C-alpha positions in Angstrom: 105.8 127.8 212.4 108.3 129.8 210.4 110.3 126.7 209.7 107.2 124.9 208.3 106.4 127.8 206.0 110.0 127.9 204.8 109.8 124.2 204.0 106.6 124.6 202.1 107.9 127.6 200.1 111.1 125.6 199.3 109.0 122.7 198.0 106.9 125.0 195.8 109.9 126.7 194.3 111.6 123.3 193.7 108.4 121.9 192.0 108.1 125.0 189.8 111.7 124.7 188.7 111.2 121.0 187.8 108.0 121.7 185.8 109.7 124.6 184.0 112.7 122.5 183.0 110.5 119.7 181.7 108.5 122.1 179.5 111.7 123.5 178.0 112.9 120.0 177.2 109.6 119.1 175.6 109.6 122.3 173.5 113.2 121.6 172.5 112.4 118.0 171.4 109.5 119.2 169.3 111.4 121.9 167.6 113.7 119.7 165.3 110.7 117.7 164.1 108.8 120.8 163.3 111.8 122.1 161.5 112.2 118.9 159.5 108.6 118.9 158.5 108.8 122.6 157.4 112.0 121.8 155.5 110.3 118.8 153.7 107.3 121.0 152.8 109.6 123.7 151.4 111.6 121.1 149.4 108.5 119.6 147.9 107.3 123.1 146.8 110.7 124.0 145.4 111.2 120.7 143.5 110.0 121.0 139.9 107.0 118.7 139.1 107.8 115.9 136.7 105.9 116.4 133.4 103.9 113.4 132.3 105.1 111.5 129.2 103.4 112.2 125.9 100.5 109.8 125.4 100.7 107.6 122.3 98.7 108.8 119.3 96.5 106.2 117.5 96.7 106.2 113.7 93.9 104.3 112.0 94.8 102.9 108.6 92.7 100.9 106.2 94.6 98.4 104.0 94.3 95.3 101.8 95.5 92.2 103.5 98.5 91.4 101.3 101.0 93.0 101.1 99.7 96.3 102.5 98.6 95.2 106.0 101.7 93.0 106.2 104.0 95.9 105.5 102.1 98.0 108.1 102.4 95.2 110.7 106.1 95.0 110.0 106.7 98.7 110.9 104.2 98.7 113.8 106.9 98.1 116.5 109.1 100.9 115.2 106.2 103.3 115.2 105.2 102.4 118.7 108.7 103.6 119.8 107.9 106.9 118.1 104.7 107.3 120.1 102.3 106.2 117.3 99.9 103.3 117.9 99.1 101.9 114.5 95.6 100.5 114.2 95.2 98.5 111.0 91.8 97.7 109.5 91.8 95.1 106.7 89.5 95.4 103.8 88.6 93.0 101.0 87.2 95.7 98.6 88.4 98.8 96.9 85.6 101.2 97.8 85.1 101.3 101.6 88.7 102.2 102.5 88.3 105.5 100.6 84.9 106.4 101.8 85.9 105.7 105.4 88.9 108.0 105.1 86.7 110.7 103.6 84.2 110.3 106.5 87.0 110.4 109.0 86.4 106.9 110.3 90.0 106.2 109.2 93.0 108.5 109.1 94.5 107.1 105.9 94.5 104.1 103.7 97.1 102.0 101.9 95.8 99.8 99.0 95.6 101.7 95.7 97.5 103.5 92.9 97.1 107.0 91.6 94.9 106.2 88.6 92.4 104.4 90.8 92.5 107.2 93.4 91.8 109.8 90.7 88.9 107.8 89.3 87.4 107.3 92.8 87.7 111.1 93.5 85.9 111.8 90.3 83.2 109.1 90.6 82.4 109.6 94.3 83.2 113.3 94.7 86.0 112.6 97.1 88.9 114.9 97.9 91.6 112.4 98.9 95.2 112.9 98.2 98.4 111.0 97.8 100.8 111.1 100.8 103.6 108.9 99.5 104.5 106.1 97.1 105.6 102.9 98.7 105.7 99.9 96.3 104.7 98.5 92.9 102.7 95.3 92.5 103.2 94.1 88.9 99.8 93.1 87.4 99.7 89.6 85.9 97.8 87.2 83.6 96.9 83.9 85.3 95.3 80.6 84.3 94.5 77.2 85.8 93.9 75.7 82.4 96.9 76.6 80.2 100.7 76.9 80.8 101.5 79.4 78.1 99.6 82.2 76.4 100.1 80.8 73.0 97.9 77.8 74.1 95.0 80.2 74.3 92.2 79.1 71.9 89.9 81.2 69.8 86.9 82.3 71.8 88.6 81.9 75.1 87.1 83.5 78.2 89.0 86.3 79.7 88.2 88.0 83.0 89.5 91.5 83.9 88.7 93.9 86.9 85.5 95.9 86.6 86.8 99.2 88.0 87.8 101.6 85.3 91.4 102.2 86.2 92.3 98.5 86.7 90.2 97.5 83.6 92.3 99.9 81.5 95.5 98.5 83.1 94.4 95.0 82.3 93.6 95.8 78.7 96.9 97.5 78.3 98.6 94.4 79.6 96.7 92.1 77.2 97.8 94.4 74.4 101.4 94.2 75.5 101.1 90.4 75.6 100.0 90.5 72.0 96.4 89.3 72.6 94.5 92.4 71.5 95.1 95.9 70.0 93.6 99.1 71.4 92.7 102.3 69.6 95.6 104.6 69.2 96.2 106.9 72.1 94.0 105.0 74.5 96.9 103.9 76.8 95.8 102.8 80.3 92.4 104.5 80.0 91.0 101.9 77.5 87.7 100.1 77.8 86.4 97.0 76.0 84.9 99.4 73.5 88.3 100.6 72.7 89.5 97.2 71.4 90.4 97.7 67.8 91.7 94.2 67.1 90.8 90.9 68.7 92.1 88.1 66.4 91.2 85.3 68.8 87.7 86.6 69.5 88.4 86.6 73.2 85.3 86.8 75.3 86.3 89.5 77.8 84.1 90.0 80.9 84.6 92.4 83.8 84.3 91.2 87.4 85.1 92.5 90.8 88.9 92.5 91.3 88.7 90.6 94.6 86.7 87.8 92.9 89.1 87.1 90.0 91.3 84.5 91.7 88.1 82.5 92.6 86.9 82.4 89.0 90.1 81.1 87.5 88.4 77.7 87.1 85.5 79.3 85.1 87.6 81.3 82.6 90.7 80.6 80.5 92.7 83.5 81.8 92.3 86.3 84.2 94.2 89.5 84.9 94.7 89.8 88.6 96.1 92.5 90.9 99.1 91.2 92.8 97.6 91.7 96.3 94.7 89.4 95.4 97.0 86.9 93.7 99.2 86.7 96.8 96.1 86.2 99.0 95.1 83.3 96.7 98.6 81.8 97.3 99.7 82.5 93.7 103.3 83.5 93.2 103.3 86.2 90.5 106.9 85.6 89.4 106.2 81.9 89.0 102.5 81.5 88.3 101.8 84.5 86.0 101.8 83.7 82.3 102.6 87.4 81.6 103.4 90.1 84.0 104.1 93.9 84.1 107.7 95.0 84.3 109.2 97.0 87.2 108.7 100.2 85.3 105.0 100.1 85.9 103.4 103.5 86.6 101.1 101.9 89.1 102.8 102.7 92.4 100.8 101.8 95.5 100.4 104.9 97.7 99.5 106.0 101.2 96.3 108.2 100.9 94.8 110.7 103.3 92.6 113.8 103.4 93.8 117.3 102.7 93.3 118.2 106.4 95.6 115.6 107.8 98.1 114.7 105.0 100.9 116.6 106.7 100.2 115.4 110.2 103.1 114.3 112.3 101.9 110.7 112.8 101.5 110.2 109.0 105.0 111.7 108.5 106.3 109.1 111.0 104.5 106.3 109.1 105.9 107.3 105.8 109.4 107.5 107.3 108.9 104.0 108.8 107.7 102.5 105.5 110.5 104.1 103.4 113.5 102.4 105.0 116.2 100.0 104.0 114.7 97.5 106.5 111.4 97.6 104.6 113.2 97.1 101.3 114.8 94.0 102.7 111.5 92.8 104.1 109.8 93.2 100.7 112.7 91.5 98.8 112.8 88.5 101.2 109.1 88.0 101.7 107.7 88.6 98.2 110.5 87.5 96.0 109.9 90.0 93.2 106.1 90.0 93.4 106.3 93.4 95.1 108.9 96.0 94.2 109.9 99.0 96.4 109.1 102.4 94.8 111.4 104.5 97.0 
């Protein structure tokens, strides 16, 4: 009997020892995994989070198709690298680009010169400002009926822009070409009422600037803004009978509001437009019809 109890007790002790050893091995195997997980968690917490890259800023610009929108398209890739997504809206008139900037539908516009901007601010009670000068588009006299100005007959029909600043510019150009004389001191602010001498009895009518290339067949000569001349496939340096010189005061400008004129995206746009690369682009593409002003 004693022997039987001794055998049983020996078996119990042996089984207890085996189970205990297995438990220790299991705990020991689990420990490194738990340690690794804890280490990973600690590492993730200690590692600095990667800051997200700055999102591109969209800059909405209103522009005439030629050359303004073309110049903007040219600098668009460079601006994208600077984090500015340039959104270009093309206009065929000279009013909406200003009103939409004033109403904050656009951030800026690029189509006009200072005399026109000043007149628009006055007439429409706007408070837009010049940001930077970019280029000059020499104003020209065009015709589909004559090859030289001295062929112009008495009573010839002449079309000029109907907005005050460009009308004054057109009349000053006609005076410089020797076709009319304006009252003393009028300068670029003249109107048809300021014509003091008109020896050829020219019939001068005012029409919307954008329409002037289309009415060339209906008049003898027309004074046309270079951007509209280029759109009509006219080459100012070849097709104009008379053209402004490069010292013209009518520099085309980038325009914005007072509240955003010094914004970082606009500064980047100005920097992109006033480069040697843009000068080269202007010279090669427009062959003297557009002149850099920087």
